[in-house]
C-alpha angles and dihedrals in degrees: 000000000000115000127194117223111194128196144101093305093139093069129085095248118130095207097051093046091059094068101070088050091050094046091046089055097044094046096037093146088068135057110249119211114198113225129191139156089267137017093236114148118233126223092247104101094203097047116116108253116248129226121210117249108253135179093237096055113127141171101051113131096194141009121223113194121204156295112214131065094301105124104098140100104221128102120276120237095192112128093233091062099035092053090050090049093237101107089118094055104030100098094035089058092053096058121345104046093040092051095046091048088054097049094111094048126088092217109115127248113208133188116218095206098283123173125254102226101197146345114300125253112265095214093066097036093120091055092047092052090051089049092052092047090054094051110099098201122025117193130157133182101237142029094246091058089052092051091053091053093046090049090071100024110028093176094061118120102224124177121205108219128170117256107282090234088080086082095059092115088066090058104032111038118205102245117215091216130047101247119144092013129124108270095239092050093045090060095060109033094085093064127076105262143161122225116223124194127179128197121188091222090068104035095072114179095345115126123232088246090059093048091050089052089053090055089053094047095048094045091051093046093056099027093236132142110245122233117185116205137175110223101205128331103241089106097036091256092155092062098053094040091051092049093048091049090061090059101043110108098195114089104262148147125244122201102189096183127024113197100182128068089202093054091048092052091048092052092051095041094057101040122110091221141359123216114179151098102263115104090204090046087060094043093049094049092043094047088064091051097259128138111261135179127186123206109206142107145189099046131104094222093065092050088054091055092049089051089060091055094044110187096005104091113225101152119071123183094222143002092252090055089053092050091049091055100042091111089061097050119099113189092201093052090049091050091051091049090051091054093050094047092046092051093050092046091050092055093050093046092053089060089044094055092043090057092048093050091052092052093048094046089055092048123125127180134020133284108261113222095164096106098045095108094047092051091049090052091050091051091048091050089052089052091054092050091048093051091048090051092050091051090052091049091053090054091051090048091054091054090048090051090054091053091048091050090055090049091051091052090053091049090050091057090050092049090053090055091046090050091058090049090051090051090057090048090050091056090052090051090051090057090048090050091053090055092049090048090055091051090049092054090052091052090048090053091053090049089055090052089051091053090053090054093050089052091064117117097254093054094046090050091052091051092050093050090050091051093049092050091049090055095053101108097220093047093043092051091047092050092050091046092053091045091050092053090046092050094050091049091047093049086066092043138100105301094059092036090053093050093046092049089055091049101044101037112024100029094220138077115253129249120195122223089243090055090052090052090049090049094050093050095042113122107209094180098060116101111256133197097201136052142195110216133190138157134220120194132155096024096262096124136033129231112254136178119257114253087248132025125209122203093217092062133078116213122219133183120185114208146145093225139066110267139184109255094195085213090290115068126077107216108217138193118232119227088221135075132196130158089231109080090204092060090047089058092043090056091060093043091053099043103054089122091060099037096043105030088132091064127076096220140355139210111217113204128176111236094249094056125085126186138186140215093294091068090049087054091055088049091054089054090049091057091059094047130085095240123116094209144358125218134179115253112238107255096216108026136045098181132072090212090059088048090053090051090051091050090049094049092048094045093238094152144352110310095216092051094050094045092051090048092052091048088053092052091049090053090049089056098247103167128226118251089024091139135276131228139195115229104198092097126022143144124229139172109228110204102062130109091226090056091051091053092044094053093043092055094041093051091045088058091052090051093048100032146014124341087226096106096192089070092060104035097087094051088049091051092049094045093052098038087232111185105230141170137184115278093206132025112281111279094025123107138167090278092058106028111107092224096053136073126192123192119202113247093233091059096060094083090068103041132081139189114271122261092241088075095058093104091055098049114128120159113208137176120233112275138185117294104225109219116197100218118224108237111258130209114264111279126205119237131198124191114214119199121184112204132197113166118293088118098182092057091043093054093050091047097050092044091053092048092050092046097048105031114014094109096047101047134077100219142346106222113197117193109199105204096204095292124181121281095262093053093043091051090053092049092051090051094054090047089055091047099050126047094206094055114096116190121204115189118204112217090216133019104274099175128241100290097055092039090054089051090051089055095044094048093049091055125082095181124130089234124033120191117198107204128189114237091233095064135101115211127209138219117299092002095138095047092046094050090044093050091055093045094052098039086098137013089233095060108097110163132029135185136177133233120259148170091260116024109112111247090001090063122113131244100349124036105180109048133160099266113082117298092323131071114229105212113197117222109267118248112277096016127108126203090256089051089056090051090052091051089051090054092049093049093048090064089075101023132087116235108240124243108215141169095233135042120197112251098226088089118006126167116204126190118223090240089066092052090049090051103042106011126222136324116306102253093175100061092029102034102164116015143313122060097031094100093046090051091048093049092050091049089053093043092050089049088061100259121140118239112204133189108220096218091182090068125073122189123180118233120198093188125241121307096163096076125070112244097237091049091047094055092046094051093043090054094046092046092051091051092048092051091051090049092051101040104020132257095259093045091053090049089051092050091050090048090054088056096044096045102039102126091212092058090045090053091053092049092049092047093054091044091053098041101039113014107035 
């Protein structure tokens, strides 16, 4: 029987040309006729020649479609089809039109596991469904292709089968000698070599010099001889591979055009490793048990290959990503993975071909191609109608936009009127505030009188007697003994019983009638001085109402999920991200001074704790006392070392981390039995220097050590000299206090909010927490620019700094790192022109790190901004960075967003040029426009707190320099890595690092460093950072940057507003 095999076999593509050979081998009892949109001959001399699909073709008893990426409905841009004027019909002919033409014939249509390249066109969906119904055997090569088919035809029976090229070793054996091979190839196949293949579709903006460097780096890393090959010429592979070859320094061989499928398979079958952008290059090498890595992105077919290899990464989105991960690649492990995948694919393909043979053997009749042209015309007509409809929709959309613009103008007028009304209201509130201030001063005067009374002799005598009795050992021991018994009895008493009854019997937490009355009368818009704050991350707990509500408090819950506010809670977005939900909550708990600097005092309350009016009463007393904070004494332990032992025995955190933390506290002289506090409920006053130091130290300990915050709270209190007192009477905790209720975390999955709250329900997403910054004293700022040649960039940079910040800064310090004569002459001229410019000339080239230290050490400013010489700054950039830096004492380092600044880039982070995306300015937007958009977005966006700030523009407060010194010019002697190391030192010292998302600075990327030297230093810096801080820790820090929802929001905003 004659069988038609249809696909793109008229194109110079190595992968596609394998399939007729494979089908011919697997169906060797039949005569296979190769069919394609044209009868163009390829340059591969041993490829099976293709015939063009025609309406008058007869005598074929079955049609096998694929493989290859041929199942789609869009136009083809391949030269072979465009030149023949059939780009619009090429893919349709291969599968859809042929199948529809054959719908009245009994001859079978079979899919040989092709790939579905994209979602199908909606306008011809009915034809596609008919086509699928008339296909006798549907198989595809990946799950995503199956999903696309099922999306339009859910009843389809689709098998997922590995690409049939996985069985190449059964067709092309790997000869031990070099017979029948091309002479040039035969000379090299006996050595250990790596095959490299480059495709312009996956090199992006990378230069040929960079790609050549990558060949050198990879070859050296794995000690393999490089061979550059072009696998087919349909994408001009031979041109780019030939150009790269001229720049590779390692001795190598370049085969710019392979003309034999057999030779290509032999090269790939004998290599030690394959690095390239051909999917079938990877499959061929892997099918013979060799290590193989594919560099490609954005296509379903590559995801399908990665799924086969599971946890062993074989697909990388870019060449720079591969280089960055070289340390993690084990050639032997990859080879083993290839063998396992190949074995599994072989077994599945044997079943696949057995099923196909059975269908063909039962075949009767011939494939009917007579209606191919008619079907093509119908599909083309549908395309014309679709395009016409889309054009009409665009016209309607334009009219709608005009109406919306008019509506916006009307709303703007209304807002202007509302603004004037608010201004009047503001004046009224100012008068009210003056009255309240007067009342407050009266109360303060009465409080002073009360203190005078308590200082009388009889009161002082009473206090002294009480103190003496408390210090008598027998009495003291007896008191603690009685309190201990009382506490243990109370722990089993009514508060917990009441909570558990609600959980186990009624399935909801309770709300008293008085609480409902308080909720209904609560005025959320009135300005408050106090706040109740909690956090919910990870979904373990549920947000509840307090047992009592006070009208002089605001209520805040930080979360990463939508939550019910019950008309009370403000759901807030945290600046910080960590994959551990517990650390997300800890961040909020330990940054109340930053997040709530506009409040006088705050009650922190874990989400599973509720309290009533009695706790508010204790808070009122706290406000009149001289204490900075109040914590609950731990009922069972009075020593952090005992707490650490308890955490270790219960497996609460990593043993090594806790032990190292305890050793550090011992060396710091933290005494045993120095007290112990619970942290689920506490009071604190926010605007105090002691509180800033306390939180900085406490957060530093969470960054460096265990997430168990009770271990580190006492050292933080001692370090900061925080004035504290007990929140409850000694021996009482939230589990035993009559005004508190604690619900076990494990019980939240089975409880719900009561029905009486239905009228208050209001689900909201987390939003920005607006902090009203306390005005700071004027701070001095120096801008430090290190220069090494690249005069054009330097001129633009300095001109922009002078234009946008000369009046607001103290000095511009330029460190000339032994630049050429032309650059040095220019720098001297600008120093002479501007009084605020200070030029420092290095006598030898020191490199960036030491030059930056020269600039930092010569500055005495409160805020020192190190700026790359290839940047262009924007209006108000200094004041905006400074405002963020000095919004809190705990903020130490600040950086802006940019077009090219790693995780601070917008809109794209991972590009195709090194580790940093270089986003071109969108059409119609200037650099200043981008800065304006950043300012607009920042009005509703939270500024991210991160562990790393990109070094292209990094603002450092003098307090950081006093604490940790300058850049490390020993471990990072020249450039790269020094800013990451510095940021991590500051971060681990407890300082906040903030991305000022309201500030946009353009970054041209370095032109002062040779490419080969840049790659070398980047690689060495990355290794050094991993050695110092640990591989996993560095991955975690990078994850915090990539996954911070606030950075993601900024990227998406720019993408929507400027790039889409």
